[in-house]
N, C-alpha and C positions, 0 to 999 in steps of 0.2 A: 504493498500500500503508499503509496506516494506521500510526500510530505503533507501537498496540497490539501490531499483528501482527506488526511488525520485532521490536519486545522479545519476543514469544512465542517467535518464531522465533531469537533469540538465546539465549533461556534454552534450547530443545530442542536448539541446537549445545553449549551449555555442559555439558549434561548426558551430550550424545555424548562430548564431549572427557573428562568425567571417566571415562564407560565405557570409552572407547578406550586412555585412558593405564592403567587399571587392568588390561586384557585384555593389552596391551603388557607390564606386569610379571607377572603371572600366567605368560605363554607362555615369556618370558625366565628366570622362575624356572626351568621345567624344566631349563633348561641352565646353571644354577648352579652352580659348582665349589668354593665357599666351603664351610667346613665349619660347623656350629654353633658359636656364640660359649659362651663358659665358660657368660653367664646363660642361652642359651637350652637347652643342654643342661640345665642345672639345673632349666629350667621343666617340659621333657619329663620329668626323672625325678620332680620333684614329681608330675607327672599319673600317674606309675607308682603313686605312695602317697597316693591319694586323702585329701584332710584339709580342715579348714575354715580352715586358716594354714598358713603356712610361715616358717621361718627369718626371714626378710626381707621378706617380701611377703604381702598377703593371696591368696588360692586362683583367684581366677577364671581367670588365665591358665592355671593348670595344668589345671583343668577342661576349657577350650576346646581345649588341646592334645591333651588324654585324647580330649575328643569326636571331634574330626577325626581324628586316627590309627586311632582304635577303627573310625570310620565307613569310611575308607579300607581298612584291614586295611594298614596300612603307617607306620613309623616314621623314613621318610626327610626328610631335611631339607626336601624339597620340601611334605610335609603338615605340618610342626611349622612352616613359615613361610607356609604359605597364608591362614591368615587374616590376617594384618598387611595385604596389601594390600587385601582384601575388607573389613576394619574402616574404614581411610584411605577408602574408596571412599564407605562409607557414612556418614562424618564429614564428608564433601563434601556429600553430597546435603541431608543436614539441616541444614548451615550454608547452602545456598542457601535453604532453607526459612525459615530466619531472617532472611537478607538480603532476601527477597520480603516478609517481614511486615514487615520495618522500613525498607526504602527502595526497594523495588519490583523489577520485572520485570530489568531492567538491571543492577541490582546484584547480583540472584541470577545471572542469566547469567555473573557473572565469579566470583563466592564461591567457585563450588565448583572452577572451575578453577585460582583462585590457591590454595585450601587444599591440593589434591591434587600441586600442584607444589613446593610450600616444602620448602625441603632436608630439615628434620626429617622431612616427611614423606616424602622420596623414599630417605633411609636407613631409615625406620620400617618402609617398606614392603618391604625387602630383610630386614630383621632383626627379630623379632618381642619384642617388650618390653611389658611394665607399660603404658606410656605409651599404647601404642596402644588397647586397649579403651577405658579412661580416658577419653581423647578424644572416643570416640564418644559415651560417657552424659553426657560433659560438654557437649558438643554440644547432645544429643537434650534434657538438664535444662534449657538456655537455651530453645529452642524449646517445651517445655511450660509453662515459668513464664511465657514472653511470652504465650502463650495463656490461661494463667490469669489474667492481669492484664486481659483481656477479657471473658474468660467461665469463669465458675467453675461447674465440675461435680465430681462425687465422682469419677469415673472419670480425668478428667484430674490432679485432685488426687494420685489414687493412682499414676499413671503418673510423676508429676513423683519422688514418694518412690522408686518401684521403679527409676526410671535413678540417681537420686542412690544408693540401696543397693548396685546393681550397679556404680557407678562406683567406689565405696567398695571395695566386694570386686575391682575391679581394682587400685587404688592408692590409698592414702588421700589425696593431693594433689587428689582430687575435692571433699575437704574447702573448696577453695578456692572452689568455688562456692557455698557454701553463706556463705562468708564475704564472698563478691563480691555474692550475692543481698543477703544481708543489710544490707550498707552502702549499696547502692543503694537498697533500700526506706527506709533511714533519711533519707537524703537527697533522694532523688525521690519524691513522694507517687504519680506515676503508677506508680511499678515496683512498688509494693507488692502484694500478692496477700492476699485476704480471711486473718482469723484462722483459720476453720474449714480452709480449705483447706489453710494452712501446718501445721497440725496433722495434717490426713491424712497430707501427704505426709512430716512427720516420723516419723510414727507408723510408715507403711509402710517409710520407708528404716531405722527402727531395727530393725523386724522383719528385713529383710534382711542387715543387718549382724552381728545377734544372734549368731548362731553363730560369727564370727569374734570378738567381742568375748568371747565365752564362753571359745573356745579360747585366746586372748591370756590370760584370766585362770587358766585351767586349767595354762597353761605359764610362769606367772610373769612374761609380758608380755615374750617374747624377741623380737619383732617391734618392739616401740617401742624396747627398749633396746638392737637392732642398729640402728636407725633415729638415736637419740642417739648412738651410738658412730661411726655413718658421716659424722653431720654435726659430729663432732670437739667435741662437746660436752662429752665425756668429758675433754677435755684441760685440766685444772687448769691455770689460770694463764695459757692462752691469751690473747695479747695481740689485740683488735683490729685490723685492718689494712685500709686503704683499699684496696689493692693487691688484694685478694682481690673486691672488690665491682667494679671497675675491670675484674678478668680477669673475672667471670663477664656482666657488660655487654658486654664487647669480644665475648665468644664467641656472644651473642646475635645479633650481625651475621651470624653463620654460620649459626645454628640457626633464626632467621626469615627471613632474606635482607639484604642490605645496604639495599636501598631500603627493603623494607617496615619494618626494624628501626627505621632513622632516621626514617622519618615517623611511626612510633608513639611516639617519643620525643618528636618534635615536638609530638604530639598532648596528650601528658602535658604538656608545658611549657605547651603554649598554654590548656589547660583554666582555670586559674586567672582568665585575661582573656576566656574564653567562646569558644565556636566555633559558628561557622555551620553546625552539622550535625544533624539530631536524632537524639536518642537516643545523641548521643556519650557521655554523662555516664553513663548504662546500661551501655554495654559497656564505658566506661574502668573504672567501679567491678568489673564482673567481670574484668578481666584486669590492670591497673596496681598494685594491691594484691599479685599473687604477684611480678611483678618486684622490687618496692620490698623485699618481704619476703625474695627470694633474695640481693638484693643485700647487704640487711644481714647474712643469713646467711655472705655471703662475708668480712664484715669479722670475723665470730666465729671461723670454723672453714673448713670446706668446702663449699662450692657448686657442684656438678655442672653443666656445661651444660644438660643435660637438665631439670634439676629446674623450671625456669619455664615448660614448654610448655603447664601449663594455662592459662596467659595468652592462648594463641594462637587459642584458637576463636573468643572475641567479638573478639579484636583482628584477627583475619584479617578478618573482615565489616565492622570498623568501618575498617580502614586501606584495604580496597579501594573501599569508599563513597567515603571521602574523596579519595583518589586518582582516582576514576572522575569525580568532580566537580571536583578542582580543579587535577590534574595527570596527565591521562590518558597522556600519552608517558613518564611514570616507571612507569607501571603497566604498560606496554606493554614498557619495558625489563625491569622487573623480572621480569615472566612470563618472558619471552623466555629470561633469563639462567636463570630456574630450571627452565624447560622442558629446555633443553640439559643439566642435570646429572639430570634426571628420566628422561629418553632415555636418557644414557649410563651411567648406575649401573649398570643391569640387565645391559648390557653388559659391563662390566668386572668383573662377580661371573663372568661365563661365561668370561672370559678371565683369572681371577684368577692361576692358578699361573705365568701366562708373563708378566704384567706386573712390569715391576721398573724401579726407581730407577738412577740413574747409579751409585751406589756397590753396585749388584747385589743390593739388599733388595728383596723383592716388596713392591709397593705395598698389597695387601690381607694383608699377613702376619699380622694378627690373627688372622684366620680362615681360616690355612692349616695344615697340618701337626701337628694336635693327635691326629688318628686314626693316623697312623703312628707315634707316640710310645706311643699304647695297644698297639695291635698288637706293638709291639717288647716291650714290659713282658708281654704275655701271652705271646709266644713263650720268653721268658726264662724266667718261671716256669714253661711246659710242660718246656722243656729240663733243668731242674733239679729237676724232680718236685715242685714246689710247686703248692699249690691254693688260696692265699692271698696275693690282693695287699692290702697296706695302702696308702694314700697320705698322705703328710705335706703335700701340696698342693692346695689346693681346684680349682687350674686342672687337675692331672691326675686328681683325683678325678671331676671333672665328665665330660671326655671319656672316662674308663675304663667308668664307669656307661652310658654312651650307645655309644661303638664295642662293647663288649664284652657288648652286651645279650641276643646269643643265645649266650654262652658259659658256659651253666648249670654248666658244671663248676666255675669258678672263682667263689671268695666274695671280695666286695670291700667293704675297709672303709678309714676313715679313721683317723687317730693324732691321738685330741683332744689338744690342749695344756691345761694349767693354766689355772684360770679360766674366762672366758667362753668358751663356743664361737666359732670364727672360721669356721665355716660350717655348712650344714644338714647336711654329711656327716659333721662331728663331732658336732653335735649328734644327729643319728637313729642314724647309722650307725658309731659307734665300733668298733674292734676290741674283740671281747669282751677282760676283763681275766684270762679264765682260760684263753685259748689256751694250747694245752700243746703246741705243733708249729711247726717255724721259719715264718716266712712271708717274702714278698718286700717288704721297704718301697721304695717309691716315692719318692725326694725329689730337688730341685733344689739343685743346686750344692756340697751337702757331704752324706756319709752320717754316719751315726750312729757316734761313738767306739767302742761295744760292739757293732757289728756283725760276725759272724763274717768274712765277706769280701763285698767288692764284685762281684757276678755280673757286670755290664755297666754300662758308662760311656761316653756319646757326647756330642759337641755338635751339635744340627743346624745345618746351614747355612742354611736356610730355615724358613719357618713361624713361628707365634707364640713359640715358644720358640727360635728362633734366637740362639746364642751363651752359652745356658745350658747349662750341664752337666746331664745327668740319669743320675741314678744308681739301678739295683737293687741293692740290699744284702741279703745273706741275714742275718736275724735272728733269734736263737735265743728261745725262751720267755722266758728270763731277762732277755736284753738288752730284750725288749719291754716287761716289767713295769715295767723302770727308764726307758723311755722314757714310760711312762703315766703315773709319778711325777712324772718331772723335765721332761718335753718334750724336743724335738729340739733341743738346743744348737749 
C-alpha cells in the first residue's frame, strides 16, 4: 500500500472520528439532565424577541436558537443546545481542510480529531455559547483566506467577507481574524491577498454587520458599553497587575489542554529564533496576538478564560502539525487525555443531579436547581392572587422567562437599577413605572425594606442557588415606585 493511500485512509478515519464523537455528543444530549445556564436561557429569550443586536452580544446565536426551536417545534434544552456539537463538528472539518492545504493529508487526519476533543470544545459542545458559531466562521475565514492567496476570484472574496461578517454577528472577537490576517500580510508577503479581493471581502463583511452597527448607534452603543464595563475599563484608577495576566495564561492550560498550550507557548517563544515548520509564522500571527492581548487585558482588569479562544483555530492546526513532526508521543498523550474528557462529560451531564463532592455539593451545581426556584415563585404568586413577578436578579430573571414560558397568565419584569442597566431584562423588560397593583418581587438574600410582607423565604440545599436566601416579597405600588427611584438597597 502506497504512502498516499495510507494518508487517505488516515484522513477518512479522522473524518469518521469527528462524526462519531459528534454523534456520541448528540445522543447523550438527549439524556442530559442539566438545566439551561443563565446565558443559554438569555440567548433563548433573545430569540423570542428577534432584533439586530442585544444587550451584551450581537444577534446570531439568538437567530440560530430561534430557527432550530421553531423547526423542531420545541424549546427544550436539547434543541437549544443541539447546534453546539454540530457547529464544532463543522469547525473540525474546516480545520482539516486548512491543515491539508498547509501540511498535507496526515496533518489533516489529526487536525479534526485534535480540535473536536479540546477541553474548550468538550465544554462548548455541551453548552451553547457565542464562541461556538464564531469559531466556525473564524476557521472558515482562514480557509478562504488561504485559498485567496493562491487563486483570486470574486466569489471567493465575497465568501471570505460573508464568513467574517457572520463571525462578527456571532461575537465581536471575530475581529481578531482581521487583525491577525492584516499582521500576517504586513510581515509575510506570501500571506497577502490582492487588494481588489480584500476590498470585496471588506465590503461584504461590512454589509453583513451593518444592521448590527446601526442597531448599536440607535441604542446608544449599549453592547460596546457593556463590553467595556465587563472588561473593567470603567474602574477608574484600577492598577495594572501581573497576577491577572498570569491567571489568564494559567487558565489556558485548561482551555486548550496542558500539552497543547505548553507546545503553543514554546512555539511563540521560539519564533524569534526561527521555526523549521512551513507556515508557522502565518498561523502564529493569526493566534498569538489574541493570547498576548488577553494577557495584557488581564493586567488592566478582567480577562475571562474563554476570551482567548479565537486563537485556537489557527493554533490547533499549528501545534498539531508541529507535534506530529517533532513529538508524536506527546500528541498521542494529549489526544488521549482530551478524549477521556470528551467521552466522559456527556455522561456526567446525564448523571448531574446525582454526582456530589465529598462535602455533599453537586459537581455540576451551576446547571441545576434554577427551574425549581422559578416554579416555586410562580406557585407563590398564584397562591397570593398575584399575576406580576418582578425580578431583582439577572439569574432569577433568565430562568423565570424560560421555565415559565408557557405561563401566559403571568407577567414577568425586571427591577431596573438606577444608572446603566445591569442586564437585558432591565434594558428591555423593566417593570412599568405606572404599575398600579401589588407585585411579587423575587430577590436574593434581602427583601426591600418597604415590602408589605415576605410571602416566602427559603434557602435551596442543592443547585446553582444553594446556600442563598431566596425571597418572594409582596410589594405595593408605592413601594415599587420608590424602588424604581432608589433601587434595592
